[in-house]
C-alpha positions in Angstrom: -26.4 6.0 4.7 -24.5 3.4 2.7 -23.0 4.1 -0.7 -20.3 3.7 -3.3 -17.2 5.9 -3.4 -16.6 7.7 -6.7 -13.3 7.1 -8.6 -11.9 10.4 -7.2 -12.8 9.3 -3.7 -11.2 5.9 -4.2 -8.0 7.6 -5.4 -8.0 10.0 -2.5 -8.4 7.3 0.1 -5.6 5.2 -1.5 -3.2 8.2 -1.5 -4.2 9.3 2.0 -3.7 6.1 3.9 -0.3 4.4 4.7 -1.3 1.0 5.9 -3.3 -1.5 3.8 -3.8 -5.2 3.7 -2.6 -7.6 1.0 -4.6 -10.7 0.4 -2.7 -13.5 -1.5 -3.1 -17.2 -1.9 -1.2 -20.3 -3.0 -3.0 -23.6 -3.3 -5.0 -24.1 -0.1 -3.4 -21.2 1.8 -5.1 -17.8 1.9 -3.0 -15.2 3.6 -4.0 -11.6 4.5 -1.4 -9.3 6.1 -1.1 -5.6 6.8 1.6 -3.6 5.2 2.8 0.0 5.1 2.7 1.4 1.5 2.7 4.4 -0.7 0.3 4.9 -3.6 1.1 6.6 -7.0 -0.5 6.2 -10.4 -2.4 2.9 -10.0 0.6 1.3 -8.1 0.9 0.4 -4.5 4.6 0.6 -3.6 5.9 -1.6 -0.7 9.0 -2.7 1.0 9.3 -5.9 3.0 11.6 -8.6 4.0 11.7 -12.3 3.0 8.8 -14.2 4.5 5.4 -15.9 3.8 3.8 -13.0 1.9 6.7 -12.6 -0.5 7.0 -16.4 -1.0 3.2 -16.6 -1.8 3.2 -13.6 -4.2 6.2 -15.0 -6.1 4.3 -18.2 -6.7 1.0 -16.5 -7.5 1.3 -12.7 -8.3 -2.5 -12.1 -8.4 -3.4 -10.3 -5.2 -6.1 -8.2 -3.5 -5.3 -5.0 -1.7 -7.6 -3.3 0.9 -7.5 -0.1 2.7 -9.9 1.7 5.0 -10.5 4.8 7.1 -12.8 4.5 10.1 -14.0 7.2 12.4 -16.4 4.8 14.2 -18.6 1.8 13.3 -21.2 4.1 11.5 -18.7 6.3 9.7 -16.2 4.6 7.5 -14.7 4.4 3.9 -13.1 1.3 2.4 -11.4 0.5 -0.9 -10.9 -3.0 -2.3 -8.6 -3.4 -5.3 -7.1 -6.2 -7.3 -3.8 -6.3 -9.1 -0.5 -8.1 -9.7 2.6 -8.3 -7.6 5.9 -7.2 -9.3 9.2 -7.6 -7.5 11.5 -4.8 -8.5 15.1 -5.8 -9.3 16.0 -3.1 -11.9 17.9 -0.4 -10.0 16.0 2.5 -11.6 12.6 0.9 -10.8 13.6 0.1 -7.3 15.0 3.6 -6.7 11.8 5.1 -8.0 9.7 2.9 -5.7 11.9 3.7 -2.7 11.7 7.4 -3.4 7.9 7.2 -3.5 8.0 5.4 -0.1 10.4 7.9 1.3 8.3 10.9 0.4 5.0 9.6 1.8 3.4 11.4 4.7 3.6 9.3 7.8 2.0 10.0 11.2 4.3 11.0 14.0 5.4 9.0 15.9 5.6 6.2 13.4 6.7 2.6 13.6 10.1 1.2 12.7 8.3 -1.0 10.1 7.3 2.1 8.1 10.9 3.3 8.0 13.3 2.4 5.2 16.5 2.0 7.3 18.9 4.7 8.1 17.7 7.1 5.4 14.2 7.7 6.8 12.7 10.3 6.7 15.3 11.8 4.4 16.2 10.8 0.9 19.4 8.9 0.3 22.3 10.9 -1.1 22.1 9.1 -4.4 20.5 6.2 -6.3 23.4 3.9 -5.7 23.0 4.3 -1.9 19.2 4.1 -2.1 19.1 0.7 -3.8 21.3 -0.7 -1.1 18.5 -0.5 1.4 18.0 -4.2 2.4 14.8 -6.1 1.8 12.4 -6.6 -1.0 11.0 -3.7 -2.9 7.8 -4.4 -4.9 4.7 -2.9 -6.4 1.2 -4.0 -6.9 -0.2 -2.7 -10.2 -3.9 -2.2 -9.6 -6.2 -3.2 -12.4 -9.6 -2.9 -10.7 -10.8 -0.8 -7.7 -14.1 -0.4 -5.9 -15.0 1.6 -2.8 -17.9 1.7 -0.3 -18.8 4.0 2.6 -21.2 4.3 5.5 -22.0 7.7 7.0 -24.4 9.2 9.5 -24.2 12.6 7.7 -24.8 13.9 4.2 -21.1 14.0 3.5 -19.2 10.7 3.6 -15.8 12.4 3.7 -14.2 11.6 7.1 -12.2 14.2 9.0 
């Protein structure tokens, strides 16, 4: 059975996953890259280092974000969302984003790319220390979301 995810199911999948894909473009270059993230209140929070995706999103902040959950080829759920990249330079906004990232549930063991430096998995002692984490902290404010699923059972919620 193929179908569309409800708004509640879309929110659940975005909150549950921790790796998604950002699609961005600049002129003739389309770039899709996986990234670890945390989701909260229509925002995808991310931390990265200088590179191609950051360069492209600074030039064109309109992006696509995709996340999926797959048990097998006949049982999956996927969310596609569109929004805008916002690099966070304000210390309070950056601290909030980093706290959201620090408090997400990660699988164990997890990759060094999902960690936020020496503070992971524990919160920094204070905001001043937290905002010193090197790299670029940004959010993608989502303005549109859609979801699809395929399931071989009546329920399309994957375990």
